C-alpha positions as CSV (number, residue, x, y, z in Angstrom):
1,M,0.0,0.0,0.0
2,A,1.3,3.4,-1.0
3,R,2.3,5.9,1.7
4,K,0.0,8.9,2.1
5,P,1.8,12.2,1.6
6,T,2.3,14.5,4.6
7,Y,0.7,17.8,4.9
8,E,4.0,19.5,4.2
9,E,4.5,17.5,1.1
10,L,1.0,18.4,-0.1
11,E,1.6,22.0,0.7
12,Q,4.8,22.0,-1.3
13,K,3.0,20.4,-4.3
14,V,0.3,23.0,-4.2
15,K,3.0,25.8,-4.2
16,E,4.7,24.1,-7.2
17,L,1.3,23.9,-9.1
18,E,0.5,27.5,-8.3
19,K,3.9,28.6,-9.7
20,E,3.3,26.5,-12.8
21,I,-0.2,28.0,-13.3
22,A,1.3,31.5,-12.9
23,E,3.9,30.8,-15.5
24,H,1.3,29.5,-17.9
25,K,-0.9,32.6,-17.4
26,N,2.2,34.8,-18.1
27,F,3.0,32.9,-21.2
28,E,-0.6,33.1,-22.4
29,E,-0.7,36.9,-21.8
30,S,2.6,37.2,-23.7
31,L,1.1,35.3,-26.6
32,K,-2.0,37.5,-26.6
33,E,0.1,40.7,-26.6
34,K,2.2,39.4,-29.5
35,A,-0.9,38.5,-31.5
36,H,-2.3,41.9,-30.7
37,L,0.9,43.6,-31.9
38,N,1.0,41.4,-35.1
39,N,-2.6,42.5,-35.8
40,I,-1.8,46.1,-35.3
41,L,1.2,45.8,-37.7
42,L,-0.8,43.8,-40.3
43,D,-3.8,46.3,-40.1
44,A,-1.4,49.2,-40.6
45,I,-0.6,47.9,-44.1
46,P,-2.8,50.0,-46.5
47,F,-3.4,47.3,-49.1
48,V,-4.9,43.8,-49.0
49,A,-2.6,41.4,-47.2
50,L,-3.5,37.7,-46.5
51,L,-1.7,34.8,-44.8
52,I,-2.9,31.7,-46.7
53,R,-2.4,27.9,-46.3
54,P,-1.1,26.4,-49.6
55,D,-3.1,23.2,-49.9
56,T,-6.5,24.5,-49.0
57,R,-6.0,28.2,-49.8
58,E,-7.6,28.9,-46.5
59,I,-7.2,32.5,-45.3
60,V,-5.5,32.2,-41.9
61,C,-5.2,35.9,-41.3
62,S,-6.4,39.0,-43.1
63,N,-5.6,42.6,-42.5
64,E,-8.2,45.3,-42.2
65,A,-8.0,46.2,-46.0
66,G,-8.4,42.5,-46.8
67,R,-11.4,42.1,-44.5
68,K,-13.0,45.2,-46.1
69,A,-12.4,43.6,-49.5
70,G,-14.2,40.5,-48.3
71,A,-11.3,38.2,-47.4
72,V,-12.6,36.3,-44.4
73,P,-10.3,34.2,-42.3
74,G,-11.3,30.5,-42.3
75,T,-12.5,30.6,-45.9
76,A,-10.8,29.9,-49.2
77,C,-9.3,33.1,-50.7
78,Y,-11.1,32.6,-54.0
79,E,-14.5,32.1,-52.4
80,T,-14.7,35.3,-50.4
81,W,-12.2,37.8,-51.7
82,A,-12.4,36.9,-55.4
83,Q,-16.0,35.6,-55.1
84,R,-15.4,32.6,-57.3
85,D,-16.3,28.9,-57.1
86,K,-12.8,27.7,-57.9
87,P,-9.2,29.1,-57.7
88,C,-8.5,32.2,-59.8
89,P,-7.0,31.3,-63.2
90,W,-4.2,33.8,-62.8
91,C,-3.2,32.6,-59.3
92,L,0.5,32.0,-59.0
93,A,0.3,30.3,-55.6
94,P,0.9,26.8,-57.1
95,E,4.2,28.0,-58.6
96,V,5.2,29.5,-55.2
97,W,4.5,26.1,-53.5
98,A,6.4,24.2,-56.2
99,T,9.5,26.5,-56.3
100,G,9.5,28.2,-52.9
101,K,10.2,31.4,-54.8
102,P,8.1,34.6,-54.6
103,K,5.9,35.5,-57.6
104,H,4.5,38.7,-59.0
105,L,1.7,39.5,-61.5
106,K,-0.4,42.5,-62.7
107,V,-3.9,41.3,-63.3
108,E,-7.2,43.0,-64.2
109,T,-10.3,41.8,-62.5
110,F,-13.7,43.4,-62.8
111,Y,-12.9,47.1,-62.6
112,I,-9.6,46.8,-60.7
113,T,-6.1,46.3,-61.9
114,W,-4.1,44.5,-59.2
115,D,-0.3,44.5,-58.7
116,A,-0.3,41.1,-56.9
117,Y,2.4,39.2,-55.0
118,W,2.7,35.7,-53.6
119,Y,5.5,35.2,-51.0
120,P,6.4,32.0,-49.2
121,I,6.6,32.4,-45.5
122,D,6.8,28.8,-44.3
123,E,6.1,25.3,-45.7
124,D,2.4,25.7,-44.8
125,L,1.9,29.4,-45.1
126,Y,2.4,32.1,-47.7
127,L,1.7,35.8,-47.8
128,H,-0.5,37.1,-50.7
129,Y,-0.7,40.9,-51.0
130,A,-2.0,43.1,-53.8
131,F,-2.1,46.8,-54.6
132,D,-5.0,48.4,-56.5
133,I,-3.2,50.2,-59.3
134,T,-6.3,51.0,-61.3
135,D,-6.1,54.4,-63.1
136,P,-8.9,56.4,-61.3
137,K,-10.2,57.9,-64.6
138,K,-10.3,54.6,-66.3
139,K,-12.1,53.0,-63.3
140,K,-14.8,55.7,-63.3
141,K,-15.3,55.4,-67.0
142,Q,-15.7,51.5,-66.8
143,I,-18.2,51.8,-63.9
144,K,-20.3,54.3,-65.9
145,Q,-20.3,52.0,-69.0
146,A,-21.2,48.9,-67.0
147,P,-24.6,47.4,-67.7
148,K,-27.1,48.2,-65.1
């Protein structure tokens, strides 16, 4: 039969557990602060910027400009941002996955000309960002000529 711990031993174990809990809480607070700072940094970028998983094209994180453009974390980039049923035909992400090298393309979609970039971050994450470089006069003309 196992020996029962003494009161002093139990008291010591409680102190150790309290210390461990405090360390976990501090670590959790540190992670929350880092995530908050990362969001501040990402949201300060004035163009669409997305962190995406290669295989699923799931948006892991989207900055404020991306969210305003419809890029919703947890969904496929082509479904929400591009509003398509399947991946965009101009998407260079597969080349980035295959080569591990960044890619760049200027592409016209709807009434917007995008200066788009795909940049590998990690084996299971890449950064996709794009600038709207549409000529304002051309954009206004295209919108006026669009069927109603």
